[in-house]
C-alpha positions in Angstrom: 0.1 0.1 0.1 1.5 3.3 -1.0 1.2 6.6 0.6 -0.2 9.8 -1.0 2.3 12.4 -1.4 1.7 15.5 0.8 1.1 17.7 -2.3 -1.6 15.4 -3.6 -3.3 14.6 -0.4 -3.6 18.4 0.3 -5.1 19.0 -3.0 -7.5 16.1 -2.6 -8.6 17.2 0.8 -9.2 20.8 -0.2 -11.7 19.8 -3.0 -15.1 18.4 -3.1 -14.9 16.9 -6.5 -13.7 13.4 -5.9 -15.2 10.8 -8.4 -14.6 7.1 -8.0 -14.7 4.5 -10.7 -13.7 1.0 -9.4 -12.7 -1.3 -12.4 -15.3 -3.7 -13.8 -14.8 -7.4 -13.6 -12.6 -7.4 -16.6 -9.8 -5.5 -14.2 -9.0 -2.7 -16.8 -12.3 -1.2 -17.6 -13.6 1.3 -15.1 -17.1 1.7 -14.4 -19.0 5.2 -14.4 -17.4 7.6 -12.4 -19.6 8.5 -9.0 -19.2 11.7 -7.2 -18.5 11.0 -3.7 -17.7 12.8 -0.5 -14.0 12.3 0.8 -12.2 12.9 4.0 -8.6 12.8 5.0 -7.3 11.8 8.4 -3.6 11.5 9.1 -2.8 12.0 5.3 -5.1 8.7 4.5 -8.0 9.2 2.2 -11.1 7.8 2.8 -14.7 7.6 1.4 -18.1 6.1 2.4 -21.0 4.6 0.3 -24.3 6.4 1.0 -26.3 3.3 0.5 -23.7 1.3 2.6 -22.7 -2.1 1.8 -25.6 -2.3 -1.0 -23.9 0.7 -3.0 -22.7 -0.6 -6.6 -19.5 1.2 -6.5 -18.8 0.0 -3.2 -19.4 -3.7 -4.2 -17.2 -3.2 -7.3 -14.5 -1.7 -5.1 -14.4 -4.4 -2.8 -14.5 -7.1 -5.6 -11.9 -5.5 -7.6 -9.7 -3.8 -5.1 -8.7 -1.2 -7.6 -9.8 1.5 -10.1 -9.6 5.3 -10.5 -10.3 8.4 -8.7 -10.6 11.7 -10.3 -10.0 14.6 -7.9 -8.5 18.2 -8.1 -8.5 18.0 -11.8 -6.1 14.8 -11.7 -7.0 11.1 -12.4 -5.2 8.6 -10.3 -5.0 4.7 -10.5 -5.7 3.6 -7.1 -6.4 0.6 -4.8 -9.4 0.1 -2.4 -9.4 -1.5 0.9 -11.7 -1.6 3.7 -10.8 1.1 6.1 -9.5 0.2 9.6 -12.5 -0.2 11.9 -10.3 1.5 14.7 -10.4 5.0 12.6 -14.2 5.0 12.6 -14.6 7.8 15.1 -11.7 9.9 13.4 -13.3 9.4 10.3 -16.7 10.7 11.4 -15.2 13.6 13.0 -13.6 14.5 9.6 -16.9 14.0 8.0 -18.6 16.2 10.6 -15.7 18.9 10.1 -15.7 19.0 6.4 -19.5 18.7 5.6 -20.9 20.6 8.7 -24.1 22.2 7.8 -25.1 19.7 5.0 -28.4 18.0 5.5 -26.6 14.8 4.1 -24.0 14.7 7.0 -26.1 12.6 9.6 -26.8 9.8 7.2 -23.0 9.7 6.3 -22.0 9.1 10.0 -24.6 6.4 10.4 -24.2 2.7 10.7 -24.5 1.8 7.1 -22.1 4.2 5.5 -19.7 3.8 8.3 -19.7 0.0 7.5 -19.0 0.7 4.0 -15.8 3.1 4.7 -13.0 2.4 2.1 -9.6 3.9 2.2 -8.0 4.7 -1.0 -4.2 4.6 -1.6 -2.5 5.5 -4.9 -0.7 2.8 -7.1 2.7 3.4 -7.9 3.1 6.0 -10.8 -0.5 6.8 -10.8 -1.1 10.6 -11.4 -2.2 11.3 -15.0 
């Protein structure tokens, strides 16, 4: 698992324009990019599925463990892994801070999305 460069993670964290596209079963073609909220905790990038584990992008990400994201006007080849459950409270706090005032916030810090939290890491040489 690679780490984000400080420059990339700062740009991604500052934006609200992350699109996620896990690979399809062929392992090379991505699905339709889905706009999704993202948060950064200790230089690590996390996203949650609004519909929890039923979300199609989440199911594809967990099946393929790879795909692409587009954020801060850059496309990255990435890997997807279930988030470390011990990070849950800190990820909730990051969502509450970044998305304070949004009517969508409370559902994103509820059990379904919490259980579908994904950590996104870059694959080597991933920015394009």
